[in-house]
C-alpha positions in Angstrom: 45.6 -39.4 30.1 47.3 -42.4 28.9 50.0 -44.1 31.4 53.8 -42.6 31.0 55.9 -45.7 31.5 58.7 -43.9 30.0 62.2 -44.5 32.3 60.7 -46.7 34.9 61.8 -50.1 35.5 63.3 -51.8 33.3 64.1 -48.9 30.9 67.2 -49.2 28.7 70.2 -46.6 28.7 69.3 -45.2 25.7 65.3 -45.8 24.9 64.5 -45.7 21.0 61.2 -45.6 19.7 61.8 -49.3 18.1 60.2 -50.8 21.4 57.2 -51.0 23.7 56.3 -51.7 27.4 54.3 -54.8 29.0 54.0 -55.5 32.3 54.4 -59.0 34.2 51.0 -60.4 35.4 50.5 -62.4 38.3 47.0 -64.3 37.9 45.5 -66.2 41.1 42.5 -68.5 41.9 40.5 -66.6 44.5 37.0 -67.7 45.8 35.9 -65.5 48.4 33.5 -67.4 49.9 32.1 -68.8 46.7 32.0 -72.6 46.0 33.7 -74.0 43.0 32.4 -76.8 40.5 35.5 -77.0 38.3 39.1 -77.5 40.1 39.8 -73.9 41.7 42.1 -73.9 44.7 42.4 -70.4 46.4 45.9 -69.0 46.4 47.0 -71.1 43.4 49.0 -68.7 40.6 50.7 -68.3 37.7 52.7 -65.4 36.3 52.9 -64.0 32.5 56.2 -62.7 31.8 56.2 -61.4 28.3 54.4 -64.3 26.5 55.3 -67.0 28.8 53.2 -68.6 31.2 55.0 -69.4 34.1 53.9 -71.8 36.6 55.5 -72.5 39.9 56.1 -76.4 41.6 52.6 -77.6 41.8 50.2 -75.0 40.5 47.9 -76.5 38.3 45.1 -74.2 36.6 41.9 -76.3 34.8 42.4 -75.4 30.6 38.6 -75.0 30.5 38.8 -71.9 33.3 42.2 -70.7 31.6 40.6 -70.2 28.1 38.6 -67.8 29.4 41.4 -66.1 30.8 43.9 -66.2 28.3 42.3 -63.8 25.6 42.5 -60.8 28.0 46.1 -61.4 29.5 47.6 -59.5 26.3 45.5 -56.6 26.8 45.9 -56.8 30.6 49.5 -56.4 29.4 49.6 -53.0 27.9 49.3 -49.6 29.3 46.3 -48.2 29.2 44.0 -45.0 30.4 43.3 -45.1 34.1 39.6 -45.1 33.4 39.8 -48.1 31.1 37.9 -51.1 32.8 41.3 -52.7 31.5 42.7 -50.8 34.4 40.4 -51.0 36.8 38.8 -54.4 36.7 41.1 -57.4 38.0 38.8 -60.5 38.4 37.8 -62.8 35.6 34.8 -65.5 36.4 35.0 -69.1 35.5 33.3 -69.6 32.4 30.8 -72.4 34.5 28.1 -70.1 35.2 27.8 -72.4 38.4 30.9 -72.2 39.6 32.3 -69.4 42.2 36.0 -69.6 40.9 37.4 -66.3 39.5 40.9 -65.0 38.5 42.7 -61.9 40.2 44.9 -60.2 37.4 47.2 -57.9 38.9 50.2 -56.0 36.7 53.7 -56.4 38.5 56.7 -55.4 36.6 57.2 -53.4 33.4 59.8 -55.1 30.9 60.9 -52.9 27.8 60.5 -55.3 24.6 62.6 -54.3 21.1 60.5 -54.3 18.1 63.5 -56.1 16.6 63.8 -58.7 19.6 59.7 -59.4 18.9 58.9 -59.4 15.2 58.6 -62.3 12.8 59.6 -59.8 9.7 62.8 -61.0 8.5 64.0 -58.2 7.6 63.6 -56.4 10.5 64.4 -59.2 13.6 67.4 -59.2 15.6 67.9 -62.3 18.3 64.9 -63.0 19.8 64.2 -61.4 23.6 64.0 -64.9 25.2 67.5 -65.9 23.3 69.3 -62.6 24.5 70.2 -63.4 28.0 71.3 -67.2 26.9 68.2 -68.1 28.8 65.0 -69.7 27.7 
C-alpha cells in the first residue's frame, strides 16, 4: 500500500487535486571505514528542497560522484510503496569501483507543490513556486 501523505506536514488548508507531495532530502557522504579514492569527506552533505540542491558553507561534492546520485533524487523525493527499494535502500556508491565513498539519502520534510506553480504549460501556470514568497 502506498504511503498516504494527505493531511500531513505543510498541507494546504484546502488541499485540491491540483498538486503533489515531494520529500526534501538530505544527501550525506558516508565512509563507514571504507577508503575513498575521490574527494569524499565523511559528514559533508547537501539538501534537496523541491528542485534545488542546497549546499551549506564549505560543503563540496565531487561532480563525478554527484552524477551517480542525481538520477535517483527525483525518484527518492516521491512517495513510494514501503516495499519498493526506493523506500528502503538509502546508500548510493560512488561510480568509481575502487572508491569506498557512499551517499546516504534520507527523506526529511514533505512539501506540497501545486501543478500550476510547477508546470511549463502556458495555459495552466501561475506564479512559479519559488517566487511565491518573494524568496529565491
